[in-house]
C-alpha positions in Angstrom: -1.8 11.5 -4.4 1.4 9.9 -3.3 2.9 6.7 -4.6 2.6 3.7 -2.3 5.7 1.6 -1.4 5.5 -1.6 0.6 8.5 -1.8 2.9 9.2 -5.3 4.4 12.0 -5.1 6.9 12.4 -6.7 10.3 15.0 -4.3 11.7 12.8 -1.7 13.4 15.3 1.1 13.4 16.0 0.7 9.7 12.2 0.3 9.0 11.6 3.6 10.9 14.4 5.4 9.1 13.4 4.3 5.6 9.7 5.0 6.3 10.5 8.5 7.5 12.8 9.2 4.5 10.3 7.9 1.9 7.5 9.9 3.5 9.6 13.0 3.2 9.9 12.2 -0.6 6.1 12.0 -0.8 5.7 8.2 -0.8 3.0 6.6 1.2 4.7 3.7 3.0 3.0 0.4 4.1 5.3 -1.4 6.6 5.6 -5.0 7.5 8.1 -6.8 9.8 7.5 -10.3 8.5 6.9 -11.9 5.2 3.4 -13.0 6.2 2.5 -9.4 7.1 4.0 -8.2 3.8 2.0 -10.7 1.8 -1.2 -9.7 3.7 -0.6 -6.0 3.0 0.3 -6.7 -0.6 -2.9 -8.7 -1.2 -5.0 -5.9 0.3 -3.2 -3.0 -1.5 -1.7 -4.6 -4.6 -3.4 -2.2 -7.1 -2.0 0.9 -5.3 1.6 -0.3 -4.6 4.2 1.1 -7.1 7.2 -0.7 -5.6 8.4 -3.0 -2.8 11.5 -2.7 -0.7 12.2 -6.2 0.6 14.7 -7.4 3.2 16.0 -10.9 2.3 16.3 -12.1 5.8 13.0 -12.2 7.6 12.0 -14.1 10.7 9.3 -16.2 9.1 10.0 -16.5 5.4 12.8 -16.7 2.9 13.0 -13.4 1.0 13.7 -15.2 -2.3 10.4 -17.1 -1.9 8.6 -14.0 -1.0 10.0 -12.2 -4.1 8.5 -15.1 -6.2 5.1 -14.7 -4.5 5.0 -11.0 -5.1 6.0 -11.3 -8.7 3.4 -14.1 -9.5 0.4 -11.7 -9.9 2.4 -8.7 -11.0 5.6 -9.7 -12.9 6.4 -6.0 -13.7 6.2 -4.9 -10.0 9.5 -3.2 -9.1 11.1 -5.0 -6.1 14.3 -3.6 -4.5 16.1 -6.2 -2.4 18.1 -5.2 0.6 20.6 -7.6 2.3 23.4 -7.6 4.7 25.4 -10.0 2.4 27.1 -9.1 -0.8 26.5 -12.4 -2.7 27.0 -12.1 -6.4 25.4 -15.5 -7.1 22.4 -14.6 -5.1 22.2 -11.2 -6.8 22.2 -12.8 -10.2 19.6 -15.4 -9.2 17.3 -12.7 -7.7 17.7 -10.6 -10.8 16.5 -13.6 -12.9 13.5 -14.0 -10.7 12.7 -10.3 -11.2 14.4 -8.2 -8.6 14.8 -4.6 -9.9 17.8 -3.7 -7.7 19.9 -5.1 -4.9 21.3 -2.9 -2.2 23.8 -4.2 0.3 23.4 -3.0 3.9 24.5 -0.7 5.2 23.5 1.5 2.3 23.1 5.2 1.9 19.3 5.9 2.4 19.4 8.5 -0.3 20.6 5.9 -2.7 17.5 3.9 -1.9 15.4 6.9 -3.0 17.3 7.3 -6.2 16.9 3.6 -7.0 13.2 3.7 -6.2 12.7 6.6 -8.5 14.6 4.8 -11.3 12.6 1.6 -11.0 9.1 2.8 -10.3 
């Protein structure tokens, strides 16, 4: 049985690449392109999800607020944040909320796999 990762990313090319890579590393990947879709998938599969990869900039929801929503029922859930901005203040704030890691785009996809293995 593979570990289940929830991937919330609105860039379809990046979503596809991360999904493919994680699948090659024996992860089952649930994908969402909006925060609303991500919350819906999370609510239906929360017990199986071992980690979340969350893009901060989504079309319908603030990633920081989504992080808070994901952490409410499962405060120990590993959440890896991805963002196009290197904002140290934001990075510290997200860490206090419960982000496990913060990767600035573009990042090496293999680094994502390493971080995922470390936090989950």
